[in-house]
C-alpha positions as CSV (number, residue, x, y, z in Angstrom):
1,M,67.6,-32.3,23.3
2,A,69.2,-29.5,21.3
3,S,67.7,-26.6,20.3
4,R,68.5,-25.4,16.8
5,P,68.0,-22.0,15.4
6,G,64.4,-21.2,14.1
7,R,62.9,-24.4,15.7
8,P,60.5,-24.0,19.2
9,F,60.7,-25.7,21.9
10,G,64.0,-27.2,21.1
11,L,62.6,-29.4,18.7
12,T,65.0,-31.2,16.6
13,C,64.8,-32.7,12.9
14,T,62.6,-35.7,12.3
15,S,62.7,-37.9,9.6
16,A,59.8,-36.3,7.6
17,D,62.0,-33.0,7.9
18,A,64.9,-34.6,6.4
19,A,62.6,-36.4,3.8
20,A,61.2,-32.8,2.7
21,A,64.6,-31.4,2.4
22,R,65.8,-34.2,0.0
23,R,62.6,-33.6,-1.8
24,A,63.6,-30.0,-2.2
25,D,67.1,-31.0,-3.3
26,Q,65.7,-33.2,-6.2
27,A,63.1,-30.1,-7.2
28,R,65.6,-27.6,-7.7
29,P,67.6,-29.3,-10.7
30,E,63.8,-30.3,-12.0
31,R,62.8,-26.6,-11.8
32,A,66.2,-25.6,-13.9
33,A,65.6,-28.5,-16.4
34,G,61.9,-27.0,-16.9
35,R,60.2,-30.5,-15.6
36,N,58.9,-28.6,-12.5
37,P,58.9,-24.9,-13.2
38,Q,57.7,-24.1,-9.8
39,A,60.1,-26.9,-7.9
40,L,56.9,-28.2,-6.1
41,H,57.5,-31.3,-3.8
42,F,54.5,-33.1,-5.5
43,P,54.1,-31.8,-9.2
44,G,51.5,-33.0,-11.5
45,Q,52.2,-35.0,-14.5
46,K,52.6,-32.0,-16.8
47,G,54.9,-30.3,-14.0
48,G,52.4,-28.0,-12.6
49,M,50.4,-27.9,-9.3
50,L,48.6,-31.1,-8.2
51,W,45.1,-30.3,-7.5
52,P,43.6,-32.4,-4.4
53,S,40.6,-33.4,-6.5
54,G,43.0,-34.8,-9.4
55,F,44.9,-36.6,-6.5
56,S,42.0,-38.2,-4.9
57,T,40.6,-39.4,-8.3
58,D,43.9,-40.4,-10.0
59,L,45.7,-41.8,-6.8
60,V,43.8,-42.2,-3.6
61,V,40.7,-44.0,-5.2
62,P,42.5,-46.7,-6.9
63,A,44.6,-47.2,-4.1
64,M,41.7,-47.7,-1.7
65,K,39.9,-50.1,-4.4
66,A,43.2,-51.8,-4.5
67,A,43.5,-52.4,-0.9
68,G,39.7,-53.4,-0.4
69,W,38.6,-50.7,1.4
70,T,34.8,-49.5,1.2
71,Y,34.7,-46.2,-1.4
72,E,31.7,-44.7,-2.3
73,M,31.3,-41.5,-4.4
74,V,29.5,-38.5,-3.3
75,H,28.5,-35.6,-5.3
76,E,27.4,-32.1,-4.1
77,V,24.7,-30.4,-5.7
78,R,24.8,-26.8,-5.5
79,T,22.4,-23.7,-6.5
80,V,23.7,-20.7,-8.1
81,R,21.8,-17.7,-7.5
82,R,22.5,-14.6,-9.5
83,G,21.5,-11.0,-8.2
């Protein structure tokens, strides 16, 4: 296994690394055009950050239901104390 500069233990480029590099190459023109101002790999619909809660609600939950997976909504209750 050939070593690459900046890669510990002689690790080589994986397909995930290559996919990340391709996505970075796509994100740069998106930033220049104003569609993805921060050149994010996974931008939200309006070009900003994709928040995990929105990701789960908008994408993961419908995909789980479509796949027939069991899904249960969990609600967290918090007590806020002042002082």
